[in-house]
One Martini backbone bead per residue (centre of mass of N, CA, C, O) as a GRO file, in nm:
protein
  335
    1MET     BB    1   1.481   1.142  -2.280
    2ASN     BB    2   1.423   0.844  -2.400
    3ASN     BB    3   1.387   0.658  -2.698
    4ILE     BB    4   1.122   0.502  -2.629
    5TRP     BB    5   0.928   0.746  -2.692
    6HIS     BB    6   0.935   0.719  -3.001
    7PHE     BB    7   0.742   0.463  -2.978
    8LEU     BB    8   0.517   0.556  -2.774
    9ARG     BB    9   0.389   0.774  -2.964
   10ASP     BB   10   0.201   0.582  -3.118
   11PHE     BB   11   0.001   0.599  -2.847
   12GLU     BB   12  -0.107   0.903  -2.954
   13SER     BB   13  -0.260   0.746  -3.184
   14LYS     BB   14  -0.561   0.636  -3.272
   15GLU     BB   15  -0.501   0.478  -3.536
   16LEU     BB   16  -0.258   0.312  -3.428
   17ILE     BB   17  -0.409   0.176  -3.200
   18LYS     BB   18  -0.627   0.031  -3.368
   19ARG     BB   19  -0.423  -0.132  -3.533
   20TYR     BB   20  -0.280  -0.278  -3.306
   21VAL     BB   21  -0.524  -0.425  -3.182
   22LYS     BB   22  -0.606  -0.576  -3.439
   23ASN     BB   23  -0.332  -0.729  -3.483
   24ARG     BB   24  -0.306  -0.863  -3.195
   25PHE     BB   25  -0.631  -0.935  -3.104
   26GLU     BB   26  -0.859  -0.943  -3.328
   27TYR     BB   27  -0.991  -0.660  -3.258
   28SER     BB   28  -1.204  -0.382  -3.208
   29ILE     BB   29  -1.189  -0.036  -3.146
   30ASN     BB   30  -1.294   0.256  -3.062
   31THR     BB   31  -1.226   0.589  -3.065
   32SER     BB   32  -1.273   0.641  -2.765
   33LYS     BB   33  -1.065   0.438  -2.653
   34ALA     BB   34  -0.822   0.540  -2.811
   35HIS     BB   35  -0.827   0.819  -2.672
   36GLU     BB   36  -0.769   0.717  -2.386
   37ILE     BB   37  -0.494   0.598  -2.448
   38ALA     BB   38  -0.358   0.850  -2.567
   39SER     BB   39  -0.393   1.028  -2.314
   40ALA     BB   40  -0.222   0.858  -2.120
   41PHE     BB   41   0.047   0.872  -2.282
   42ALA     BB   42   0.072   1.179  -2.297
   43GLN     BB   43   0.069   1.233  -1.994
   44ALA     BB   44   0.311   1.063  -1.920
   45ARG     BB   45   0.523   1.215  -2.084
   46GLU     BB   46   0.490   1.487  -1.938
   47TYR     BB   47   0.575   1.386  -1.661
   48PHE     BB   48   0.857   1.286  -1.744
   49VAL     BB   49   0.953   1.563  -1.838
   50SER     BB   50   0.904   1.715  -1.569
   51TYR     BB   51   1.104   1.558  -1.399
   52GLU     BB   52   1.367   1.665  -1.535
   53LYS     BB   53   1.297   1.982  -1.437
   54ALA     BB   54   1.260   1.934  -1.146
   55ASP     BB   55   1.255   1.949  -0.827
   56ILE     BB   56   1.325   1.735  -0.568
   57SER     BB   57   1.052   1.792  -0.410
   58VAL     BB   58   0.872   1.671  -0.689
   59LYS     BB   59   0.980   1.431  -0.849
   60PRO     BB   60   0.831   1.177  -0.732
   61LEU     BB   61   0.543   1.271  -0.805
   62LEU     BB   62   0.569   1.308  -1.112
   63GLN     BB   63   0.659   1.022  -1.171
   64TYR     BB   64   0.413   0.875  -1.054
   65TYR     BB   65   0.208   0.999  -1.245
   66GLY     BB   66   0.342   0.869  -1.493
   67VAL     BB   67   0.311   0.575  -1.403
   68ILE     BB   68   0.006   0.573  -1.388
   69ALA     BB   69  -0.057   0.655  -1.679
   70LEU     BB   70   0.098   0.421  -1.814
   71SER     BB   71  -0.057   0.194  -1.672
   72ARG     BB   72  -0.341   0.268  -1.773
   73GLY     BB   73  -0.273   0.241  -2.071
   74LEU     BB   74  -0.200  -0.061  -2.056
   75VAL     BB   75  -0.468  -0.164  -1.946
   76LEU     BB   76  -0.640  -0.065  -2.188
   77ILE     BB   77  -0.496  -0.249  -2.392
   78LEU     BB   78  -0.505  -0.546  -2.245
   79ASN     BB   79  -0.806  -0.471  -2.162
   80LYS     BB   80  -1.094  -0.491  -2.327
   81ASP     BB   81  -1.297  -0.371  -2.083
   82SER     BB   82  -1.140  -0.124  -2.036
   83ARG     BB   83  -1.213   0.199  -1.890
   84GLU     BB   84  -1.218   0.502  -1.756
   85ASN     BB   85  -1.510   0.439  -1.604
   86ASN     BB   86  -1.384   0.137  -1.469
   87ILE     BB   87  -1.140   0.240  -1.347
   88VAL     BB   88  -1.003   0.266  -1.055
   89PRO     BB   89  -0.956   0.575  -0.867
   90SER     BB   90  -0.674   0.420  -0.761
   91HIS     BB   91  -0.367   0.307  -0.660
   92GLY     BB   92  -0.375   0.024  -0.468
   93LEU     BB   93  -0.213   0.171  -0.230
   94LYS     BB   94  -0.070   0.161   0.110
   95ILE     BB   95   0.055   0.285   0.406
   96LYS     BB   96   0.032   0.119   0.710
   97ASN     BB   97   0.315   0.229   0.897
   98TRP     BB   98   0.397   0.537   0.920
   99ASN     BB   99   0.428   0.614   1.220
  100GLU     BB  100   0.653   0.412   1.277
  101VAL     BB  101   0.868   0.494   1.053
  102SER     BB  102   0.883   0.800   1.122
  103HIS     BB  103   1.003   0.747   1.404
  104SER     BB  104   1.252   0.553   1.319
  105GLY     BB  105   1.352   0.604   1.000
  106LYS     BB  106   1.273   0.312   0.866
  107LEU     BB  107   1.170   0.287   0.547
  108GLU     BB  108   1.219  -0.022   0.488
  109ASP     BB  109   0.958  -0.096   0.689
  110ILE     BB  110   0.752  -0.065   0.497
  111VAL     BB  111   0.400  -0.130   0.457
  112LEU     BB  112   0.209  -0.268   0.199
  113LYS     BB  113  -0.130  -0.219   0.100
  114THR     BB  114  -0.384  -0.354  -0.078
  115SER     BB  115  -0.625  -0.261  -0.333
  116LYS     BB  116  -0.838  -0.132  -0.521
  117GLY     BB  117  -0.668  -0.069  -0.836
  118THR     BB  118  -0.399  -0.017  -1.033
  119PHE     BB  119  -0.217  -0.238  -0.923
  120ILE     BB  120  -0.410  -0.482  -0.967
  121GLU     BB  121  -0.477  -0.420  -1.266
  122LEU     BB  122  -0.187  -0.458  -1.364
  123ILE     BB  123  -0.154  -0.752  -1.283
  124HIS     BB  124  -0.389  -0.859  -1.451
  125ALA     BB  125  -0.309  -0.746  -1.736
  126THR     BB  126  -0.009  -0.900  -1.705
  127ASN     BB  127  -0.039  -1.176  -1.543
  128ASN     BB  128   0.204  -1.165  -1.356
  129LEU     BB  129   0.438  -1.096  -1.569
  130SER     BB  130   0.778  -1.164  -1.673
  131TYR     BB  131   1.033  -1.038  -1.862
  132PHE     BB  132   1.352  -1.159  -2.017
  133ARG     BB  133   1.697  -1.109  -2.013
  134VAL     BB  134   1.931  -1.367  -2.133
  135GLY     BB  135   2.224  -1.285  -2.227
  136SER     BB  136   2.064  -1.024  -2.344
  137SER     BB  137   1.876  -0.761  -2.518
  138GLY     BB  138   1.649  -0.971  -2.548
  139ILE     BB  139   1.368  -1.137  -2.533
  140GLY     BB  140   1.364  -1.502  -2.388
  141TRP     BB  141   1.177  -1.490  -2.122
  142LYS     BB  142   0.944  -1.621  -1.865
  143ILE     BB  143   0.726  -1.540  -1.578
  144LYS     BB  144   0.435  -1.676  -1.399
  145TYR     BB  145   0.225  -1.571  -1.167
  146GLY     BB  146   0.002  -1.559  -0.948
  147ILE     BB  147  -0.287  -1.411  -0.853
  148PRO     BB  148  -0.352  -1.203  -0.622
  149GLU     BB  149  -0.513  -1.072  -0.395
  150ASN     BB  150  -0.647  -0.771  -0.326
  151GLU     BB  151  -0.526  -0.829  -0.026
  152ILE     BB  152  -0.196  -0.735   0.046
  153GLU     BB  153   0.138  -0.770   0.189
  154VAL     BB  154   0.437  -0.561   0.164
  155LEU     BB  155   0.780  -0.523   0.187
  156LEU     BB  156   1.000  -0.294   0.091
  157LYS     BB  157   1.260  -0.459   0.123
  158ASP     BB  158   1.179  -0.689  -0.067
  159ILE     BB  159   1.167  -0.509  -0.320
  160ILE     BB  160   1.452  -0.385  -0.319
  161TYR     BB  161   1.605  -0.664  -0.369
  162CYS     BB  162   1.486  -0.653  -0.690
  163PHE     BB  163   1.753  -0.446  -0.766
  164PRO     BB  164   2.056  -0.524  -0.890
  165ASP     BB  165   2.145  -0.249  -1.025
  166LEU     BB  166   2.125  -0.119  -0.704
  167SER     BB  167   2.313  -0.262  -0.494
  168GLN     BB  168   2.506  -0.040  -0.398
  169SER     BB  169   2.288   0.152  -0.283
  170ILE     BB  170   2.165  -0.055  -0.088
  171ASP     BB  171   2.414  -0.129   0.074
  172THR     BB  172   2.471   0.162   0.177
  173TRP     BB  173   2.204   0.225   0.313
  174LEU     BB  174   2.174  -0.067   0.487
  175ASP     BB  175   2.444  -0.210   0.553
  176ILE     BB  176   2.457  -0.439   0.325
  177SER     BB  177   2.424  -0.744   0.145
  178ILE     BB  178   2.266  -0.816  -0.123
  179PRO     BB  179   2.049  -1.090  -0.180
  180SER     BB  180   2.188  -1.221  -0.483
  181ILE     BB  181   2.149  -1.422  -0.787
  182GLN     BB  182   2.247  -1.570  -1.084
  183PHE     BB  183   2.071  -1.688  -1.338
  184GLU     BB  184   2.114  -1.956  -1.587
  185LYS     BB  185   1.958  -2.247  -1.537
  186SER     BB  186   1.699  -2.502  -1.615
  187LYS     BB  187   1.520  -2.799  -1.490
  188SER     BB  188   1.256  -3.058  -1.533
  189GLU     BB  189   1.201  -3.366  -1.329
  190GLU     BB  190   0.977  -3.540  -1.170
  191GLY     BB  191   0.904  -3.269  -0.987
  192ILE     BB  192   1.201  -3.148  -1.030
  193VAL     BB  193   1.407  -2.874  -0.970
  194GLU     BB  194   1.691  -2.742  -1.159
  195MET     BB  195   1.932  -2.493  -1.060
  196GLU     BB  196   2.155  -2.242  -1.185
  197PHE     BB  197   2.425  -2.046  -1.030
  198ARG     BB  198   2.562  -1.720  -0.971
  199TYR     BB  199   2.805  -1.589  -0.734
  200TRP     BB  200   2.893  -1.341  -0.481
  201GLY     BB  201   3.064  -1.424  -0.216
  202SER     BB  202   2.882  -1.570   0.001
  203SER     BB  203   2.711  -1.879   0.030
  204ASP     BB  204   2.482  -1.789   0.228
  205VAL     BB  205   2.286  -1.665   0.016
  206ILE     BB  206   2.159  -1.929  -0.079
  207HIS     BB  207   2.018  -1.992   0.202
  208THR     BB  208   1.850  -1.733   0.210
  209ILE     BB  209   1.686  -1.789  -0.058
  210PHE     BB  210   1.686  -2.117   0.042
  211PRO     BB  211   1.493  -2.217   0.270
  212VAL     BB  212   1.426  -2.522   0.406
  213GLU     BB  213   1.122  -2.452   0.510
  214LYS     BB  214   1.018  -2.377   0.194
  215PHE     BB  215   1.161  -2.640   0.061
  216ASP     BB  216   1.111  -2.923  -0.094
  217ASP     BB  217   1.369  -3.127  -0.132
  218LEU     BB  218   1.628  -2.980  -0.058
  219ASP     BB  219   1.929  -2.915  -0.270
  220ILE     BB  220   2.267  -2.794  -0.206
  221LYS     BB  221   2.534  -2.706  -0.435
  222VAL     BB  222   2.865  -2.580  -0.376
  223ASN     BB  223   3.109  -2.388  -0.576
  224GLU     BB  224   3.349  -2.183  -0.455
  225VAL     BB  225   3.557  -2.163  -0.682
  226ASP     BB  226   3.322  -2.082  -0.915
  227SER     BB  227   3.063  -1.952  -0.799
  228LYS     BB  228   2.856  -2.204  -0.777
  229ALA     BB  229   2.509  -2.335  -0.803
  230VAL     BB  230   2.295  -2.615  -0.709
  231VAL     BB  231   1.934  -2.636  -0.716
  232ARG     BB  232   1.699  -2.855  -0.550
  233PHE     BB  233   1.333  -2.898  -0.594
  234LYS     BB  234   1.016  -2.901  -0.560
  235ASN     BB  235   0.747  -2.844  -0.797
  236ASN     BB  236   0.567  -2.613  -0.568
  237ARG     BB  237   0.727  -2.333  -0.625
  238PHE     BB  238   0.834  -2.020  -0.613
  239ILE     BB  239   1.050  -1.757  -0.713
  240THR     BB  240   1.246  -1.463  -0.690
  241ILE     BB  241   1.242  -1.278  -0.994
  242SER     BB  242   1.473  -1.052  -1.162
  243GLN     BB  243   1.590  -0.789  -1.348
  244LYS     BB  244   1.901  -0.739  -1.500
  245TRP     BB  245   1.992  -0.494  -1.731
  246VAL     BB  246   2.305  -0.479  -1.636
  247SER     BB  247   2.580  -0.665  -1.695
  248ALA     BB  248   2.851  -0.727  -1.866
  249PHE     BB  249   2.690  -0.540  -2.055
  250ARG     BB  250   2.501  -0.272  -2.119
  251ASN     BB  251   2.271  -0.457  -2.305
  252ILE     BB  252   2.294  -0.689  -2.090
  253GLY     BB  253   2.088  -0.936  -1.944
  254ASP     BB  254   1.971  -1.079  -1.616
  255PRO     BB  255   1.859  -1.297  -1.398
  256TYR     BB  256   1.752  -1.264  -1.053
  257VAL     BB  257   1.774  -1.385  -0.716
  258SER     BB  258   1.568  -1.349  -0.429
  259PRO     BB  259   1.409  -1.335  -0.162
  260LEU     BB  260   1.139  -1.407  -0.014
  261PHE     BB  261   0.847  -1.307   0.057
  262LYS     BB  262   0.633  -1.232   0.264
  263ASN     BB  263   0.365  -1.452   0.252
  264ASP     BB  264   0.417  -1.554  -0.038
  265VAL     BB  265   0.465  -1.318  -0.237
  266PHE     BB  266   0.397  -1.240  -0.596
  267ILE     BB  267   0.554  -1.006  -0.820
  268ASN     BB  268   0.615  -0.827  -1.080
  269ASP     BB  269   0.829  -0.596  -1.209
  270ILE     BB  270   0.627  -0.366  -1.268
  271SER     BB  271   0.510  -0.368  -0.972
  272LYS     BB  272   0.770  -0.296  -0.826
  273MET     BB  273   0.809  -0.018  -0.953
  274TYR     BB  274   0.539   0.099  -0.872
  275SER     BB  275   0.583   0.076  -0.564
  276ILE     BB  276   0.828   0.263  -0.537
  277SER     BB  277   0.697   0.512  -0.663
  278PHE     BB  278   0.473   0.535  -0.456
  279VAL     BB  279   0.643   0.587  -0.206
  280LEU     BB  280   0.792   0.843  -0.302
  281GLY     BB  281   0.536   1.003  -0.384
  282THR     BB  282   0.394   0.997  -0.106
  283ILE     BB  283   0.607   1.139   0.061
  284SER     BB  284   0.616   1.398  -0.112
  285ARG     BB  285   0.301   1.464  -0.086
  286TYR     BB  286   0.219   1.386   0.237
  287TYR     BB  287   0.547   1.417   0.348
  288PRO     BB  288   0.733   1.686   0.297
  289ALA     BB  289   0.909   1.705   0.552
  290THR     BB  290   1.050   1.436   0.519
  291TRP     BB  291   1.161   1.486   0.234
  292GLY     BB  292   1.313   1.745   0.307
  293ASN     BB  293   1.505   1.621   0.514
  294ILE     BB  294   1.637   1.431   0.313
  295ASN     BB  295   1.718   1.639   0.065
  296LYS     BB  296   1.871   1.837   0.299
  297GLY     BB  297   2.021   1.668   0.533
  298ILE     BB  298   1.865   1.643   0.821
  299ALA     BB  299   1.711   1.347   0.785
  300ASN     BB  300   1.746   1.034   0.669
  301ASP     BB  301   1.974   1.060   0.414
  302SER     BB  302   2.069   0.762   0.336
  303ILE     BB  303   1.840   0.728   0.105
  304LEU     BB  304   1.899   0.933  -0.125
  305PRO     BB  305   2.080   0.791  -0.334
  306PHE     BB  306   1.877   0.568  -0.389
  307ALA     BB  307   1.633   0.742  -0.472
  308ILE     BB  308   1.766   0.875  -0.717
  309ASN     BB  309   1.851   0.613  -0.863
  310MET     BB  310   1.565   0.496  -0.877
  311MET     BB  311   1.437   0.722  -1.045
  312ASP     BB  312   1.626   0.696  -1.286
  313PHE     BB  313   1.551   0.403  -1.343
  314ILE     BB  314   1.247   0.448  -1.393
  315GLN     BB  315   1.276   0.657  -1.619
  316ASP     BB  316   1.403   0.431  -1.809
  317LYS     BB  317   1.239   0.142  -1.749
  318TYR     BB  318   0.931   0.175  -1.748
  319PRO     BB  319   0.883   0.226  -2.050
  320ARG     BB  320   1.022  -0.044  -2.134
  321ILE     BB  321   0.830  -0.244  -1.987
  322VAL     BB  322   0.583  -0.155  -2.142
  323MET     BB  323   0.698  -0.230  -2.423
  324ASP     BB  324   0.727  -0.532  -2.371
  325PHE     BB  325   0.415  -0.578  -2.372
  326ILE     BB  326   0.353  -0.455  -2.651
  327LYS     BB  327   0.549  -0.661  -2.819
  328ALA     BB  328   0.385  -0.877  -2.763
  329PRO     BB  329   0.461  -1.161  -2.874
  330TYR     BB  330   0.715  -1.388  -2.875
  331GLU     BB  331   0.871  -1.638  -3.029
  332PHE     BB  332   0.882  -1.831  -2.776
  333GLU     BB  333   0.558  -1.814  -2.744
  334LYS     BB  334   0.482  -1.954  -3.037
  335LYS     BB  335   0.593  -2.262  -2.989
   0.00000   0.00000   0.00000
């Protein structure tokens, strides 16, 4: 277990929870709601502990149960009106095309469809906002997307591209070079956004991330000698930005930009992690023969190194990203 749980244990104490809510939100919650929050955090910790000790056959499921519990605890904290008895008892996601992908073996083609449940409640509670470490170990920037409709569809491959820390595992699994570039800085004037990026490899990745048909008044200037690019476009759309947690140094992070999702869907980083954990947990729980074939090297096991690395990543980062929301607001937000 990582050290972040030393701090998250505070949220297993009803009195500390009540104090936290009073100090941050300037209203009081009763002991009953504090107990619901404490129970969710305690349950989450036990699932995360169980993951460490479990056999590979059930690891994804145990971790996903921990992710759900931690997510529900965060929703209870951030949403004043949320209670155990009015949070929808549903994952909020389902795999739309399982028969197709189980036949092809291309799990990256999984399509996720949302419904009422924890996934959408998590997006609402966090305001579909992502916090970022920018050349630093501390939070210094954020981006807030619009809240999506209750029912949207997202492609697993689009989500996978949003984990630059795992680019080597993704490249190896899919036999591609993951299209992502490091965001450095931006400015906006007279309705035009200008962003600067650093990239490695072919400059074609810039055009993959910024397709001309999606961005109005798009202008891309690439300096291949310095592996830098300046992109200008009309300030009327979002781009897909995700956190790279380990950049030049172990504790230094940077935002990275990846291709747009199909259907112009935008979800924050915590929801992306939730989605991946849901997929792995669902396969382990409802399709154990498929998961057994993968983890025993019988069929479609090219995904296994990525899956294991992804679960280890979630084990470390999901509690941290929950803590990022708990520690908010940050100094840059108060200015």
